[in-house]
VOGU-3710 file (C-alpha; in Angstrom, 3 decimals, decimal comma):
1> maeentpvek> 28,732/-0,495/-35,123  25,945/-1,240/-32,629  22,793/-2,946/-33,789  19,657/-0,816/-33,696  17,477/-3,720/-32,502  19,564/-4,456/-29,419  17,180/-4,855/-26,470  17,504/-2,229/-23,752  18,678/-3,669/-20,455  16,026/-3,392/-17,742
11> qfsiqkiytk> 17,151/-1,965/-14,441  15,265/-1,927/-11,158  16,493/-0,698/-7,804  15,060/0,423/-4,499  16,391/3,874/-3,625  14,521/4,406/-0,333  11,678/2,910/1,730  10,036/5,091/4,362  6,848/5,812/6,291  5,371/8,920/4,681
21> dlsfetpnsp> 2,404/9,316/7,029  1,039/7,490/10,071  -2,198/8,047/11,958  -3,630/6,133/14,907  -6,837/7,132/16,660  -8,791/5,605/19,545  -11,805/7,937/19,560  -13,729/6,043/22,237  -11,019/5,221/24,745  -10,979/4,458/27,579
31> ktftlkwepa> -14,581/3,205/27,174  -13,415/0,858/24,384  -11,237/-1,063/26,837  -14,202/-1,822/29,122  -16,347/-3,388/26,369  -16,342/-7,046/25,355  -13,779/-7,402/22,560  -15,640/-8,557/19,434  -13,782/-6,796/16,630  -15,203/-6,108/13,175
41> vdfnlgthve> -12,430/-5,073/10,792  -12,723/-2,837/7,728  -9,532/-3,004/5,626  -8,727/-0,784/2,615  -5,696/-0,499/0,355  -4,733/2,202/-2,092  -1,709/3,060/-4,195  -0,469/6,255/-5,737  2,455/6,735/-8,114  4,357/9,976/-8,558
51> tlenslyevi> 7,032/10,460/-11,221  10,009/12,197/-9,624  12,471/12,214/-12,514  12,963/10,416/-15,803  13,244/6,888/-14,356  12,617/7,633/-10,662  9,190/7,013/-9,096  7,632/7,387/-5,676  5,087/4,661/-4,940  2,816/5,180/-1,934
61> ltvtitvksa> 0,861/2,275/-0,470  -1,951/3,403/1,828  -3,319/0,889/4,329  -6,416/1,991/6,258  -7,977/-0,152/8,975  -11,034/0,668/11,048  -11,888/-1,708/13,892  -15,226/-1,582/15,643  -16,332/-3,534/18,680  -19,913/-3,473/19,948
71> dttaylvevk> -20,786/-0,953/17,173  -18,218/1,474/18,608  -15,051/2,467/16,802  -12,195/0,959/18,786  -9,420/2,343/16,610  -8,525/3,667/13,212  -5,039/3,292/11,773  -3,735/4,606/8,470  -0,214/4,064/7,182  1,227/5,576/4,022
81> qagifslggf> 4,255/3,426/3,300  6,328/4,859/0,478  9,294/3,946/-1,599  11,439/5,569/-4,219  12,194/3,172/-7,057  14,433/3,475/-10,084  13,081/1,719/-13,173  14,989/1,913/-16,436  14,505/0,199/-19,781  10,863/-0,779/-19,201
91> teqelgpmlg> 8,177/-0,209/-21,830  4,969/1,639/-20,910  3,165/-1,739/-20,759  5,786/-3,083/-18,349  5,884/0,033/-16,141  2,216/-0,329/-15,147  2,559/-3,739/-13,464  5,924/-2,800/-11,951  4,549/0,362/-10,312  1,033/-0,954/-9,639
101> sfcpnilfpy> 1,851/-4,437/-8,354  5,553/-5,223/-7,931  6,481/-2,089/-5,943  3,410/-2,189/-3,632  4,237/-5,847/-2,972  7,680/-4,743/-1,746  6,146/-2,023/0,477  3,387/-4,141/2,055  5,531/-6,009/4,643  6,777/-2,667/5,976
111> aretvsdiva> 3,223/-1,334/6,255  2,069/-4,589/7,890  4,819/-4,301/10,519  3,967/-0,647/11,205  0,271/-1,476/11,655  1,024/-4,378/13,990  3,379/-2,272/16,094  1,170/0,814/16,446  -1,956/-1,217/17,257  -0,124/-3,137/20,011
121> rggfpqmlla> 1,294/0,129/21,390  -2,263/1,464/21,437  -3,224/-1,250/23,932  -5,081/-3,541/21,519  -4,451/-7,140/20,459  -1,856/-7,377/17,701  -3,248/-6,815/14,189  -1,651/-9,248/11,765  -2,570/-8,452/8,169  -2,873/-11,342/5,733
131> pvnfdalyaq> -0,774/-11,300/2,567  -2,256/-9,403/-0,375  -2,268/-10,503/-4,021  -1,251/-7,236/-5,683  -1,190/-8,878/-9,126  -4,907/-9,671/-8,827  -5,677/-6,188/-7,466  -3,783/-4,575/-10,324  -5,622/-6,719/-12,900  -8,940/-5,765/-11,262
141> hlqqgqqags> -7,896/-2,094/-11,351  -7,136/-2,342/-15,076  -10,482/-4,002/-15,742  -12,352/-1,304/-13,785  -10,319/1,397/-15,543  -11,385/0,089/-18,940  -15,024/0,194/-17,855  -15,085/3,610/-16,110  -12,007/5,615/-17,146  -8,537/5,529/-15,659
151> setin> -7,439/6,284/-12,093  -4,163/5,820/-10,246  -5,706/4,576/-7,002  -6,348/0,888/-6,405  -9,067/0,134/-3,862
//
C-alpha cells in the first residue's frame, strides 16, 4: 500500500526552443551609416507564459533594443524567443519561479545570439547583450505585482 504523504517527483524538460518572431528595422538608413557612431541603447525585456496543456507551457522572452546615434534611430530589433517546457510535480509556488525566471534564463542565450547576428547582418557593430539576472527581475515583478495587481509581463 502506497503512502499518501509520498512526495511527488518533480519533472522538468525542454520540449522545443524556437524563434517565434523577429523584427529588425533601420528606419534612417543609409543616412545612419554616414553619421558619427555614438550609440545610445534602450534595452527592454518581457516574458509571457501560456499554458498549452496540463503540464506543458510556452514561455516567450521578448527582447527589444532601440539604438540611436546622433538623436537618430539607427536600428530597432525585437526578438521573441520561445520555448515549450514540460513541468510536472511542481506546486503553484514553485511554478512561478520556474516559468518566470528559470525558463527565461534558458531562452536568453538564444535571444542574445539572434540579436547579435541580425545586428551584424544589418551592417552595424555587433551587439553583445550582458547577462541578465532573471531571479532578481522575477522578485521585482512579484513585489510590483503585490503593490499594483498582478501581470504576466516582466519589464
